[in-house]
Backbone as JSON Lines, residues from 0, in Angstrom:
{"i":0,"aa":"M","n":[35.86,14.62,-16.63],"ca":[35.73,13.32,-17.24],"c":[36.12,12.23,-16.26]}
{"i":1,"aa":"S","n":[37.11,12.47,-15.46],"ca":[37.56,11.47,-14.52],"c":[36.5,11.25,-13.42]}
{"i":2,"aa":"L","n":[35.73,12.29,-13.08],"ca":[34.67,12.15,-12.09],"c":[33.56,11.25,-12.63]}
{"i":3,"aa":"C","n":[33.18,11.41,-13.89],"ca":[32.16,10.56,-14.51],"c":[32.64,9.12,-14.58]}
{"i":4,"aa":"L","n":[33.9,8.93,-14.93],"ca":[34.46,7.59,-15.0],"c":[34.47,6.93,-13.62]}
{"i":5,"aa":"A","n":[34.81,7.67,-12.59],"ca":[34.84,7.14,-11.23],"c":[33.43,6.77,-10.77]}
{"i":6,"aa":"L","n":[32.43,7.61,-11.07],"ca":[31.05,7.3,-10.68],"c":[30.54,6.08,-11.43]}
{"i":7,"aa":"G","n":[30.86,5.94,-12.69],"ca":[30.45,4.78,-13.48],"c":[31.07,3.51,-12.94]}
{"i":8,"aa":"L","n":[32.37,3.59,-12.6],"ca":[33.05,2.43,-12.04],"c":[32.46,2.05,-10.69]}
{"i":9,"aa":"L","n":[32.14,3.03,-9.87],"ca":[31.53,2.77,-8.56],"c":[30.16,2.12,-8.72]}
{"i":10,"aa":"A","n":[29.35,2.57,-9.68],"ca":[28.03,1.99,-9.92],"c":[28.15,0.54,-10.41]}
{"i":11,"aa":"T","n":[29.14,0.27,-11.25],"ca":[29.36,-1.09,-11.77],"c":[29.78,-2.03,-10.64]}
{"i":12,"aa":"L","n":[30.69,-1.57,-9.79],"ca":[31.15,-2.4,-8.67],"c":[30.01,-2.68,-7.68]}
{"i":13,"aa":"S","n":[29.19,-1.68,-7.4],"ca":[28.08,-1.89,-6.46],"c":[27.05,-2.84,-7.06]}
{"i":14,"aa":"W","n":[26.87,-2.81,-8.39],"ca":[25.92,-3.73,-9.05],"c":[26.44,-5.17,-8.97]}
{"i":15,"aa":"L","n":[27.75,-5.34,-9.16],"ca":[28.35,-6.67,-9.09],"c":[28.32,-7.23,-7.66]}
{"i":16,"aa":"A","n":[28.49,-6.37,-6.69],"ca":[28.53,-6.83,-5.29],"c":[27.14,-7.05,-4.71]}
{"i":17,"aa":"A","n":[26.11,-6.52,-5.37],"ca":[24.74,-6.64,-4.83],"c":[24.26,-8.08,-4.94]}
{"i":18,"aa":"P","n":[23.49,-8.56,-3.96],"ca":[22.94,-9.92,-4.06],"c":[21.93,-10.01,-5.19]}
{"i":19,"aa":"A","n":[21.66,-11.22,-5.62],"ca":[20.69,-11.42,-6.7],"c":[19.33,-10.89,-6.25]}
{"i":20,"aa":"L","n":[18.6,-10.3,-7.17],"ca":[17.28,-9.75,-6.87],"c":[16.29,-10.88,-6.63]}
{"i":21,"aa":"A","n":[15.4,-10.65,-5.69],"ca":[14.35,-11.64,-5.42],"c":[13.41,-11.72,-6.61]}
{"i":22,"aa":"V","n":[13.01,-12.93,-6.95],"ca":[12.11,-13.14,-8.08],"c":[10.71,-13.39,-7.53]}
{"i":23,"aa":"P","n":[9.74,-12.53,-7.85],"ca":[8.38,-12.78,-7.37],"c":[7.83,-14.08,-7.97]}
{"i":24,"aa":"G","n":[7.16,-14.85,-7.17],"ca":[6.6,-16.1,-7.65],"c":[5.7,-16.72,-6.6]}
{"i":25,"aa":"R","n":[5.4,-18.0,-6.81],"ca":[4.52,-18.69,-5.86],"c":[4.8,-20.18,-5.89]}
{"i":26,"aa":"I","n":[4.38,-20.84,-4.8],"ca":[4.51,-22.3,-4.69],"c":[3.18,-22.91,-5.1]}
{"i":27,"aa":"V","n":[3.25,-23.87,-6.02],"ca":[2.05,-24.57,-6.48],"c":[2.16,-26.04,-6.05]}
{"i":28,"aa":"P","n":[1.49,-26.42,-4.94],"ca":[1.58,-27.81,-4.49],"c":[0.8,-28.75,-5.42]}
{"i":29,"aa":"S","n":[1.3,-29.96,-5.63],"ca":[0.6,-30.93,-6.45],"c":[0.23,-32.2,-5.67]}
{"i":30,"aa":"S","n":[0.92,-32.44,-4.56],"ca":[0.63,-33.62,-3.75],"c":[1.11,-33.35,-2.32]}
{"i":31,"aa":"P","n":[0.35,-33.73,-1.32],"ca":[-0.92,-34.46,-1.33],"c":[-2.08,-33.54,-1.69]}
{"i":32,"aa":"D","n":[-3.2,-34.16,-2.02],"ca":[-4.4,-33.39,-2.32],"c":[-4.94,-32.77,-1.03]}
{"i":33,"aa":"P","n":[-5.55,-31.6,-1.12],"ca":[-6.16,-30.99,0.08],"c":[-7.22,-31.93,0.67]}
{"i":34,"aa":"G","n":[-7.18,-32.09,1.99],"ca":[-8.15,-32.93,2.68],"c":[-7.77,-34.39,2.75]}
{"i":35,"aa":"H","n":[-6.61,-34.77,2.19],"ca":[-6.17,-36.17,2.23],"c":[-5.99,-36.61,3.69]}
{"i":36,"aa":"T","n":[-6.32,-37.86,3.97],"ca":[-6.24,-38.39,5.34],"c":[-5.01,-39.28,5.5]}
{"i":37,"aa":"F","n":[-4.26,-39.04,6.56],"ca":[-3.08,-39.83,6.88],"c":[-3.25,-40.42,8.28]}
{"i":38,"aa":"E","n":[-2.4,-41.41,8.58],"ca":[-2.35,-42.0,9.91],"c":[-0.99,-41.69,10.52]}
{"i":39,"aa":"P","n":[-0.91,-41.68,11.85],"ca":[0.4,-41.48,12.49],"c":[1.41,-42.52,11.99]}
{"i":40,"aa":"G","n":[2.63,-42.04,11.69],"ca":[3.69,-42.91,11.19],"c":[3.78,-42.95,9.67]}
{"i":41,"aa":"D","n":[2.77,-42.41,8.97],"ca":[2.82,-42.39,7.5],"c":[3.94,-41.49,7.0]}
{"i":42,"aa":"N","n":[4.54,-41.88,5.88],"ca":[5.51,-41.04,5.18],"c":[4.78,-40.32,4.06]}
{"i":43,"aa":"V","n":[4.93,-39.02,4.0],"ca":[4.22,-38.19,3.02],"c":[5.24,-37.59,2.07]}
{"i":44,"aa":"A","n":[5.01,-37.76,0.77],"ca":[5.85,-37.1,-0.24],"c":[5.14,-35.82,-0.66]}
{"i":45,"aa":"V","n":[5.66,-34.69,-0.18],"ca":[5.08,-33.39,-0.51],"c":[5.74,-32.93,-1.82]}
{"i":46,"aa":"Q","n":[4.9,-32.71,-2.84],"ca":[5.42,-32.36,-4.16],"c":[4.77,-31.08,-4.65]}
{"i":47,"aa":"G","n":[5.48,-30.4,-5.53],"ca":[4.95,-29.18,-6.11],"c":[5.97,-28.52,-7.0]}
{"i":48,"aa":"T","n":[5.66,-27.3,-7.4],"ca":[6.52,-26.51,-8.28],"c":[6.59,-25.09,-7.76]}
{"i":49,"aa":"V","n":[7.77,-24.49,-7.84],"ca":[7.93,-23.08,-7.53],"c":[8.04,-22.36,-8.86]}
{"i":50,"aa":"I","n":[7.07,-21.48,-9.13],"ca":[7.07,-20.8,-10.44],"c":[7.17,-19.3,-10.25]}
{"i":51,"aa":"A","n":[7.8,-18.67,-11.23],"ca":[7.9,-17.21,-11.24],"c":[6.59,-16.63,-11.74]}
{"i":52,"aa":"E","n":[6.4,-15.34,-11.53],"ca":[5.16,-14.7,-11.97],"c":[4.99,-14.78,-13.47]}
{"i":53,"aa":"D","n":[6.1,-14.8,-14.19],"ca":[5.99,-14.85,-15.65],"c":[5.9,-16.28,-16.18]}
{"i":54,"aa":"G","n":[5.81,-17.29,-15.29],"ca":[5.51,-18.64,-15.73],"c":[6.55,-19.71,-15.56]}
{"i":55,"aa":"P","n":[7.85,-19.49,-15.82],"ca":[8.78,-20.62,-15.73],"c":[9.07,-21.01,-14.29]}
{"i":56,"aa":"G","n":[9.55,-22.25,-14.12],"ca":[9.92,-22.72,-12.79],"c":[11.19,-22.05,-12.32]}
{"i":57,"aa":"I","n":[11.3,-21.84,-11.03],"ca":[12.49,-21.21,-10.44],"c":[13.44,-22.33,-10.02]}
{"i":58,"aa":"I","n":[14.67,-22.26,-10.49],"ca":[15.67,-23.31,-10.28],"c":[16.41,-23.09,-8.97]}
{"i":59,"aa":"D","n":[16.76,-24.22,-8.29],"ca":[17.57,-24.22,-7.08],"c":[17.02,-23.33,-5.97]}
{"i":60,"aa":"E","n":[15.72,-23.33,-5.82],"ca":[15.09,-22.54,-4.75],"c":[14.85,-23.45,-3.55]}
{"i":61,"aa":"P","n":[15.39,-23.11,-2.36],"ca":[15.13,-23.93,-1.17],"c":[13.65,-23.85,-0.78]}
{"i":62,"aa":"V","n":[13.06,-25.0,-0.46],"ca":[11.65,-25.08,-0.07],"c":[11.57,-25.83,1.26]}
{"i":63,"aa":"F","n":[10.79,-25.27,2.17],"ca":[10.6,-25.86,3.49],"c":[9.14,-26.32,3.62]}
{"i":64,"aa":"A","n":[8.95,-27.52,4.17],"ca":[7.61,-28.05,4.43],"c":[7.49,-28.3,5.93]}
{"i":65,"aa":"R","n":[6.4,-27.78,6.52],"ca":[6.15,-27.98,7.95],"c":[4.73,-28.46,8.14]}
{"i":66,"aa":"L","n":[4.57,-29.46,9.01],"ca":[3.24,-29.94,9.38],"c":[2.82,-29.19,10.63]}
{"i":67,"aa":"L","n":[1.76,-28.39,10.51],"ca":[1.29,-27.56,11.63],"c":[-0.02,-28.11,12.18]}
{"i":68,"aa":"D","n":[-0.12,-28.17,13.52],"ca":[-1.38,-28.6,14.13],"c":[-2.34,-27.42,14.2]}
{"i":69,"aa":"A","n":[-3.51,-27.64,14.81],"ca":[-4.54,-26.59,14.87],"c":[-4.07,-25.36,15.64]}
{"i":70,"aa":"A","n":[-3.14,-25.55,16.59],"ca":[-2.63,-24.42,17.37],"c":[-1.46,-23.73,16.67]}
{"i":71,"aa":"G","n":[-1.04,-24.23,15.5],"ca":[0.06,-23.62,14.76],"c":[1.43,-24.13,15.16]}
{"i":72,"aa":"H","n":[1.49,-25.18,15.98],"ca":[2.77,-25.76,16.39],"c":[3.29,-26.69,15.3]}
{"i":73,"aa":"T","n":[4.61,-26.65,15.07],"ca":[5.23,-27.51,14.08],"c":[5.35,-28.92,14.64]}
{"i":74,"aa":"R","n":[4.76,-29.91,13.94],"ca":[4.8,-31.31,14.38],"c":[5.81,-32.12,13.57]}
{"i":75,"aa":"A","n":[6.13,-31.67,12.35],"ca":[7.13,-32.35,11.51],"c":[7.61,-31.33,10.5]}
{"i":76,"aa":"E","n":[8.83,-31.51,10.01],"ca":[9.35,-30.59,9.0],"c":[10.31,-31.3,8.08]}
{"i":77,"aa":"G","n":[10.45,-30.74,6.87],"ca":[11.35,-31.29,5.87],"c":[11.86,-30.16,4.99]}
{"i":78,"aa":"F","n":[12.88,-30.48,4.2],"ca":[13.53,-29.47,3.38],"c":[13.85,-30.09,2.03]}
{"i":79,"aa":"G","n":[13.76,-29.27,0.99],"ca":[14.13,-29.7,-0.35],"c":[14.53,-28.51,-1.19]}
{"i":80,"aa":"S","n":[14.88,-28.79,-2.43],"ca":[15.29,-27.73,-3.35],"c":[14.7,-28.04,-4.72]}
{"i":81,"aa":"T","n":[14.39,-27.01,-5.48],"ca":[13.78,-27.21,-6.78],"c":[14.81,-27.7,-7.8]}
{"i":82,"aa":"D","n":[14.32,-28.48,-8.78],"ca":[15.19,-28.99,-9.84],"c":[15.2,-28.01,-11.03]}
{"i":83,"aa":"L","n":[15.62,-28.48,-12.18],"ca":[15.74,-27.61,-13.36],"c":[14.39,-27.14,-13.89]}
{"i":84,"aa":"D","n":[13.31,-27.83,-13.5],"ca":[11.96,-27.41,-13.93],"c":[11.22,-26.66,-12.83]}
{"i":85,"aa":"G","n":[11.88,-26.46,-11.68],"ca":[11.24,-25.77,-10.57],"c":[10.45,-26.71,-9.67]}
{"i":86,"aa":"R","n":[10.55,-28.03,-9.91],"ca":[9.8,-28.99,-9.11],"c":[10.58,-29.4,-7.87]}
{"i":87,"aa":"F","n":[9.83,-29.82,-6.84],"ca":[10.47,-30.29,-5.6],"c":[9.69,-31.47,-5.04]}
{"i":88,"aa":"V","n":[10.39,-32.29,-4.26],"ca":[9.79,-33.39,-3.5],"c":[10.41,-33.35,-2.11]}
{"i":89,"aa":"I","n":[9.56,-33.28,-1.09],"ca":[10.03,-33.22,0.3],"c":[9.35,-34.35,1.08]}
{"i":90,"aa":"A","n":[10.14,-35.09,1.84],"ca":[9.59,-36.18,2.66],"c":[9.23,-35.66,4.04]}
{"i":91,"aa":"L","n":[8.0,-35.95,4.46],"ca":[7.53,-35.63,5.81],"c":[7.03,-36.92,6.45]}
{"i":92,"aa":"R","n":[7.33,-37.11,7.71],"ca":[6.8,-38.28,8.44],"c":[5.81,-37.78,9.48]}
{"i":93,"aa":"I","n":[4.6,-38.32,9.44],"ca":[3.58,-37.95,10.41],"c":[4.01,-38.51,11.77]}
{"i":94,"aa":"P","n":[4.07,-37.69,12.82],"ca":[4.51,-38.18,14.14],"c":[3.59,-39.28,14.67]}
{"i":95,"aa":"L","n":[4.18,-40.25,15.37],"ca":[3.41,-41.36,15.92],"c":[2.42,-40.91,16.99]}
{"i":96,"aa":"D","n":[2.7,-39.77,17.65],"ca":[1.81,-39.29,18.71],"c":[0.8,-38.25,18.21]}
{"i":97,"aa":"A","n":[0.69,-38.1,16.89],"ca":[-0.26,-37.12,16.33],"c":[-1.69,-37.56,16.65]}
{"i":98,"aa":"R","n":[-2.51,-36.6,17.07],"ca":[-3.9,-36.88,17.41],"c":[-4.8,-36.64,16.21]}
{"i":99,"aa":"D","n":[-6.03,-37.15,16.3],"ca":[-7.02,-36.9,15.25],"c":[-7.22,-35.4,15.08]}
{"i":100,"aa":"G","n":[-7.41,-34.97,13.85],"ca":[-7.71,-33.57,13.62],"c":[-7.26,-33.09,12.26]}
{"i":101,"aa":"T","n":[-7.46,-31.79,12.04],"ca":[-7.07,-31.15,10.8],"c":[-5.72,-30.47,11.0]}
{"i":102,"aa":"Y","n":[-4.83,-30.69,10.07],"ca":[-3.48,-30.12,10.1],"c":[-3.26,-29.36,8.8]}
{"i":103,"aa":"V","n":[-2.16,-28.61,8.74],"ca":[-1.8,-27.88,7.53],"c":[-0.34,-28.18,7.19]}
{"i":104,"aa":"I","n":[-0.09,-28.51,5.92],"ca":[1.29,-28.6,5.45],"c":[1.62,-27.23,4.85]}
{"i":105,"aa":"A","n":[2.48,-26.49,5.54],"ca":[2.85,-25.13,5.12],"c":[4.13,-25.21,4.3]}
{"i":106,"aa":"L","n":[4.09,-24.66,3.09],"ca":[5.24,-24.66,2.18],"c":[5.75,-23.22,2.04]}
{"i":107,"aa":"T","n":[7.03,-23.02,2.33],"ca":[7.62,-21.68,2.25],"c":[8.98,-21.76,1.57]}
{"i":108,"aa":"C","n":[9.41,-20.62,1.06],"ca":[10.75,-20.48,0.47],"c":[11.52,-19.43,1.25]}
{"i":109,"aa":"L","n":[12.84,-19.44,1.09],"ca":[13.66,-18.41,1.73],"c":[13.38,-17.04,1.13]}
{"i":110,"aa":"D","n":[13.09,-17.02,-0.15],"ca":[12.82,-15.76,-0.85],"c":[11.46,-15.21,-0.41]}
{"i":111,"aa":"P","n":[11.43,-14.05,0.25],"ca":[10.15,-13.51,0.73],"c":[9.21,-13.1,-0.4]}
{"i":112,"aa":"E","n":[9.73,-12.98,-1.6],"ca":[8.89,-12.6,-2.75],"c":[8.07,-13.77,-3.29]}
{"i":113,"aa":"I","n":[8.38,-14.99,-2.81],"ca":[7.65,-16.16,-3.28],"c":[6.53,-16.47,-2.29]}
{"i":114,"aa":"E","n":[5.31,-16.48,-2.81],"ca":[4.12,-16.66,-1.98],"c":[4.05,-18.09,-1.45]}
{"i":115,"aa":"R","n":[3.79,-18.23,-0.17],"ca":[3.71,-19.55,0.45],"c":[2.43,-20.26,0.04]}
{"i":116,"aa":"A","n":[2.38,-21.56,0.33],"ca":[1.18,-22.35,0.04],"c":[0.88,-23.22,1.25]}
{"i":117,"aa":"D","n":[-0.42,-23.4,1.51],"ca":[-0.88,-24.26,2.61],"c":[-1.75,-25.36,2.05]}
{"i":118,"aa":"V","n":[-1.5,-26.58,2.5],"ca":[-2.31,-27.73,2.08],"c":[-2.96,-28.33,3.33]}
{"i":119,"aa":"P","n":[-4.29,-28.2,3.48],"ca":[-4.96,-28.8,4.65],"c":[-5.04,-30.31,4.49]}
{"i":120,"aa":"V","n":[-4.71,-31.04,5.55],"ca":[-4.8,-32.5,5.55],"c":[-5.44,-32.95,6.87]}
{"i":121,"aa":"R","n":[-5.88,-34.21,6.91],"ca":[-6.46,-34.77,8.13],"c":[-5.57,-35.9,8.62]}
{"i":122,"aa":"I","n":[-5.52,-36.04,9.94],"ca":[-4.84,-37.17,10.55],"c":[-5.86,-37.91,11.38]}
{"i":123,"aa":"R","n":[-5.95,-39.22,11.13],"ca":[-6.9,-40.05,11.86],"c":[-6.14,-41.23,12.45]}
{"i":124,"aa":"T","n":[-6.24,-41.38,13.76],"ca":[-5.56,-42.5,14.41],"c":[-6.42,-43.75,14.24]}
{"i":125,"aa":"P","n":[-5.8,-44.89,13.9],"ca":[-6.59,-46.11,13.72],"c":[-7.11,-46.62,15.06]}
{"i":126,"aa":"F","n":[-8.25,-47.31,15.0],"ca":[-8.85,-47.86,16.22],"c":[-8.07,-49.1,16.63]}
{"i":127,"aa":"T","n":[-7.64,-49.14,17.88],"ca":[-6.96,-50.32,18.43],"c":[-7.56,-50.62,19.79]}
{"i":128,"aa":"M","n":[-7.15,-51.76,20.35],"ca":[-7.63,-52.13,21.68],"c":[-7.08,-51.17,22.75]}
{"i":129,"aa":"Q","n":[-6.02,-50.43,22.41],"ca":[-5.45,-49.48,23.36],"c":[-6.09,-48.09,23.24]}
{"i":130,"aa":"S","n":[-6.96,-47.9,22.22],"ca":[-7.62,-46.6,22.05],"c":[-8.48,-46.29,23.26]}
{"i":131,"aa":"P","n":[-8.43,-45.05,23.77],"ca":[-9.22,-44.74,24.96],"c":[-10.7,-44.52,24.62]}
{"i":132,"aa":"F","n":[-11.56,-44.99,25.53],"ca":[-12.99,-44.73,25.45],"c":[-13.43,-44.35,26.85]}
{"i":133,"aa":"L","n":[-13.89,-43.13,27.03],"ca":[-14.25,-42.6,28.34],"c":[-13.11,-42.73,29.34]}
{"i":134,"aa":"G","n":[-11.88,-42.54,28.84],"ca":[-10.71,-42.51,29.7],"c":[-10.07,-43.85,29.98]}
{"i":135,"aa":"L","n":[-10.67,-44.95,29.51],"ca":[-10.1,-46.28,29.74],"c":[-9.86,-46.98,28.4]}
{"i":136,"aa":"P","n":[-8.85,-47.86,28.34],"ca":[-8.63,-48.61,27.09],"c":[-9.83,-49.5,26.77]}
{"i":137,"aa":"V","n":[-10.04,-49.75,25.5],"ca":[-11.18,-50.55,25.07],"c":[-11.13,-51.96,25.65]}
{"i":138,"aa":"W","n":[-9.94,-52.55,25.74],"ca":[-9.84,-53.92,26.25],"c":[-10.35,-54.0,27.69]}
{"i":139,"aa":"L","n":[-10.15,-52.94,28.48],"ca":[-10.62,-52.96,29.86],"c":[-12.15,-52.89,29.91]}
{"i":140,"aa":"W","n":[-12.75,-52.1,29.0],"ca":[-14.21,-52.05,28.92],"c":[-14.76,-53.42,28.55]}
{"i":141,"aa":"L","n":[-14.09,-54.14,27.64],"ca":[-14.56,-55.47,27.25],"c":[-14.51,-56.43,28.45]}
{"i":142,"aa":"V","n":[-13.46,-56.35,29.26],"ca":[-13.36,-57.19,30.45],"c":[-14.52,-56.9,31.4]}
{"i":143,"aa":"V","n":[-14.83,-55.62,31.6],"ca":[-15.93,-55.23,32.49],"c":[-17.26,-55.76,31.96]}
{"i":144,"aa":"I","n":[-17.5,-55.6,30.66],"ca":[-18.77,-56.04,30.07],"c":[-18.92,-57.56,30.17]}
{"i":145,"aa":"V","n":[-17.85,-58.3,29.86],"ca":[-17.92,-59.76,29.95],"c":[-18.13,-60.2,31.4]}
{"i":146,"aa":"S","n":[-17.47,-59.54,32.36],"ca":[-17.64,-59.89,33.78],"c":[-19.07,-59.66,34.24]}
{"i":147,"aa":"V","n":[-19.65,-58.54,33.87],"ca":[-21.04,-58.24,34.24],"c":[-21.98,-59.25,33.6]}
{"i":148,"aa":"A","n":[-21.72,-59.63,32.35],"ca":[-22.59,-60.6,31.67],"c":[-22.53,-61.95,32.38]}
{"i":149,"aa":"F","n":[-21.32,-62.42,32.75],"ca":[-21.21,-63.69,33.46],"c":[-21.86,-63.63,34.83]}
{"i":150,"aa":"A","n":[-21.71,-62.51,35.54],"ca":[-22.31,-62.38,36.86],"c":[-23.84,-62.42,36.77]}
{"i":151,"aa":"S","n":[-24.41,-61.73,35.79],"ca":[-25.87,-61.72,35.67],"c":[-26.38,-63.09,35.22]}
{"i":152,"aa":"M","n":[-25.62,-63.79,34.35],"ca":[-26.03,-65.14,33.96],"c":[-25.96,-66.08,35.16]}
{"i":153,"aa":"G","n":[-24.92,-65.95,35.96],"ca":[-24.79,-66.79,37.15],"c":[-25.93,-66.56,38.12]}
{"i":154,"aa":"A","n":[-26.3,-65.3,38.34],"ca":[-27.41,-64.99,39.25],"c":[-28.72,-65.55,38.72]}
{"i":155,"aa":"T","n":[-28.93,-65.46,37.41],"ca":[-30.16,-65.99,36.8],"c":[-30.23,-67.51,36.97]}
{"i":156,"aa":"V","n":[-29.1,-68.18,36.71],"ca":[-29.07,-69.64,36.85],"c":[-29.32,-70.04,38.31]}
{"i":157,"aa":"Y","n":[-28.73,-69.33,39.26],"ca":[-28.91,-69.63,40.68],"c":[-30.38,-69.49,41.08]}
{"i":158,"aa":"I","n":[-30.99,-68.39,40.67],"ca":[-32.4,-68.15,41.03],"c":[-33.29,-69.21,40.39]}
{"i":159,"aa":"K","n":[-32.98,-69.58,39.15],"ca":[-33.82,-70.54,38.43],"c":[-33.74,-71.93,39.06]}
{"i":160,"aa":"F","n":[-32.52,-72.38,39.41],"ca":[-32.36,-73.75,39.88],"c":[-32.37,-73.87,41.41]}
{"i":161,"aa":"A","n":[-31.75,-72.94,42.11],"ca":[-31.72,-73.01,43.57],"c":[-32.96,-72.35,44.16]}
{"i":162,"aa":"G","n":[-33.46,-71.36,43.46],"ca":[-34.66,-70.67,43.89],"c":[-34.41,-69.77,45.07]}
{"i":163,"aa":"L","n":[-35.44,-69.06,45.44],"ca":[-35.35,-68.16,46.58],"c":[-35.89,-68.85,47.84]}
{"i":164,"aa":"G","n":[-36.17,-70.13,47.78],"ca":[-36.81,-70.81,48.9],"c":[-38.33,-70.77,48.7]}
{"i":165,"aa":"H","n":[-39.06,-71.15,49.73],"ca":[-40.51,-71.12,49.63],"c":[-41.01,-69.71,49.89]}
{"i":166,"aa":"V","n":[-42.02,-69.3,49.14],"ca":[-42.6,-67.97,49.3],"c":[-44.09,-68.11,49.59]}
{"i":167,"aa":"T","n":[-44.61,-67.07,50.19],"ca":[-46.04,-67.01,50.48],"c":[-46.52,-65.59,50.2]}
{"i":168,"aa":"K","n":[-47.84,-65.4,50.21],"ca":[-48.38,-64.06,49.98],"c":[-48.7,-63.41,51.31]}
{"i":169,"aa":"C","n":[-48.43,-62.1,51.35],"ca":[-48.8,-61.32,52.53],"c":[-50.33,-61.16,52.5]}
{"i":170,"aa":"A","n":[-50.97,-61.42,53.61],"ca":[-52.43,-61.32,53.68],"c":[-52.9,-59.87,53.56]}
{"i":171,"aa":"A","n":[-52.04,-58.92,53.97],"ca":[-52.45,-57.52,53.96],"c":[-52.29,-56.87,52.58]}
{"i":172,"aa":"C","n":[-51.11,-57.06,51.92],"ca":[-50.87,-56.34,50.66],"c":[-50.74,-57.24,49.45]}
{"i":173,"aa":"G","n":[-50.6,-58.55,49.66],"ca":[-50.53,-59.49,48.54],"c":[-49.14,-59.68,47.95]}
{"i":174,"aa":"S","n":[-48.11,-59.07,48.55],"ca":[-46.75,-59.22,48.04],"c":[-46.23,-60.6,48.32]}
{"i":175,"aa":"L","n":[-45.35,-61.08,47.43],"ca":[-44.69,-62.36,47.69],"c":[-43.55,-62.11,48.66]}
{"i":176,"aa":"I","n":[-43.54,-62.9,49.73],"ca":[-42.51,-62.74,50.76],"c":[-41.96,-64.11,51.11]}
{"i":177,"aa":"P","n":[-40.73,-64.17,51.67],"ca":[-40.21,-65.47,52.1],"c":[-41.13,-66.09,53.17]}
{"i":178,"aa":"E","n":[-41.22,-67.4,53.11],"ca":[-42.15,-68.12,53.96],"c":[-41.86,-67.95,55.45]}
{"i":179,"aa":"D","n":[-40.6,-67.78,55.8],"ca":[-40.25,-67.68,57.22],"c":[-40.22,-66.24,57.74]}
{"i":180,"aa":"S","n":[-40.79,-65.29,56.99],"ca":[-40.8,-63.89,57.42],"c":[-41.75,-63.69,58.59]}
{"i":181,"aa":"V","n":[-41.37,-62.76,59.5],"ca":[-42.21,-62.4,60.63],"c":[-43.05,-61.19,60.29]}
{"i":182,"aa":"R","n":[-42.47,-60.28,59.49],"ca":[-43.17,-59.08,59.02],"c":[-43.03,-58.97,57.51]}
{"i":183,"aa":"C","n":[-43.99,-58.35,56.86],"ca":[-43.93,-58.1,55.41],"c":[-42.96,-56.95,55.18]}
{"i":184,"aa":"P","n":[-41.94,-57.13,54.32],"ca":[-41.0,-56.04,54.07],"c":[-41.64,-54.86,53.36]}
{"i":185,"aa":"R","n":[-42.8,-55.07,52.74],"ca":[-43.43,-53.98,51.99],"c":[-44.39,-53.16,52.85]}
{"i":186,"aa":"C","n":[-45.29,-53.83,53.55],"ca":[-46.31,-53.09,54.31],"c":[-46.12,-53.19,55.83]}
{"i":187,"aa":"A","n":[-45.14,-53.99,56.29],"ca":[-44.81,-54.15,57.71],"c":[-45.89,-54.86,58.51]}
{"i":188,"aa":"A","n":[-46.82,-55.52,57.82],"ca":[-47.85,-56.28,58.54],"c":[-47.23,-57.53,59.15]}
{"i":189,"aa":"E","n":[-47.74,-57.92,60.34],"ca":[-47.24,-59.12,60.99],"c":[-47.76,-60.35,60.26]}
{"i":190,"aa":"I","n":[-46.87,-61.3,60.11],"ca":[-47.24,-62.55,59.46],"c":[-47.42,-63.6,60.56]}
{"i":191,"aa":"P","n":[-48.6,-64.22,60.63],"ca":[-48.79,-65.25,61.67],"c":[-47.9,-66.44,61.41]}
{"i":192,"aa":"P","n":[-47.41,-67.07,62.46],"ca":[-46.54,-68.23,62.25],"c":[-47.29,-69.34,61.55]}
{"i":193,"aa":"R","n":[-46.59,-69.99,60.67],"ca":[-47.21,-71.05,59.89],"c":[-47.17,-72.33,60.69]}
{"i":194,"aa":"E","n":[-48.28,-73.06,60.62],"ca":[-48.33,-74.31,61.35],"c":[-47.56,-75.36,60.58]}
{"i":195,"aa":"P","n":[-46.78,-76.17,61.29],"ca":[-46.02,-77.19,60.61],"c":[-46.94,-78.19,59.93]}
{"i":196,"aa":"A","n":[-46.48,-78.69,58.8],"ca":[-47.26,-79.69,58.05],"c":[-47.3,-81.0,58.84]}
{"i":197,"aa":"P","n":[-48.43,-81.71,58.8],"ca":[-48.51,-82.98,59.51],"c":[-47.56,-84.0,58.9]}
{"i":198,"aa":"P","n":[-46.99,-84.87,59.73],"ca":[-46.06,-85.85,59.18],"c":[-46.81,-86.83,58.27]}
{"i":199,"aa":"A","n":[-46.11,-87.19,57.24],"ca":[-46.71,-88.12,56.27],"c":[-46.7,-89.53,56.87]}
{"i":200,"aa":"G","n":[-47.81,-90.26,56.66],"ca":[-47.69,-91.6,57.05],"c":[-48.69,-92.27,57.79]}
C-alpha cells in the first residue's frame, strides 16, 4: 500500500511541476488588409486575434510581428500580448529606407502549437525630386532638359537673325555652300572665284 501511495504522490508532484500544456490554435489577422499599400515612415497597427482550435480567444499569449522583405530579412518588428478576448494590437513602423516592393507581415506566437499568419503588403516610395531616374535625381534631369532647350532656342534665334552669311549653289551638285568657299564640301568640286560687285554710283 505504501508503494502505491508513493507512486501516486510522485505522479501528482510531477503533474504540478510540469509546464502548462501548449494549446493548439491559430492567429487570425484583421488589419491591415492583404495587399494594403504603405509608404516608408508609416505607422502600422497590426491587429488580430489568437484563437484556440475549439473557438475561444487565448488570453495573455505573446505575439510577435515582423516585416519581412522579399529576401526574408526582417525590416521592422514589434511585440504585443493578447487581451481577455484573445485580441492584440502591435505597432510597426515602416523603415524610411524601405524600397518599393511586396513585403510580408509575419505573425508568430511563442507557443509552437499556434499556427502563424502572414499578411502580404506593398510598400511604395512617393515620387520626389530626389527620386532616381536612370541613376540621377529627377531635378538634375530637369536642369539638363532646360539647358538643352535654351541652347537649341539660342541656336535657332542666331541662325534666323544673324544668318549663316551669304550662300550660293554649287554648280556641280546644287548644294548650298558658303559664298566664300573654294571647294564644295559635298562633292569637292572647285568653286570659281566670284567677281566683286561693281561699285554703286
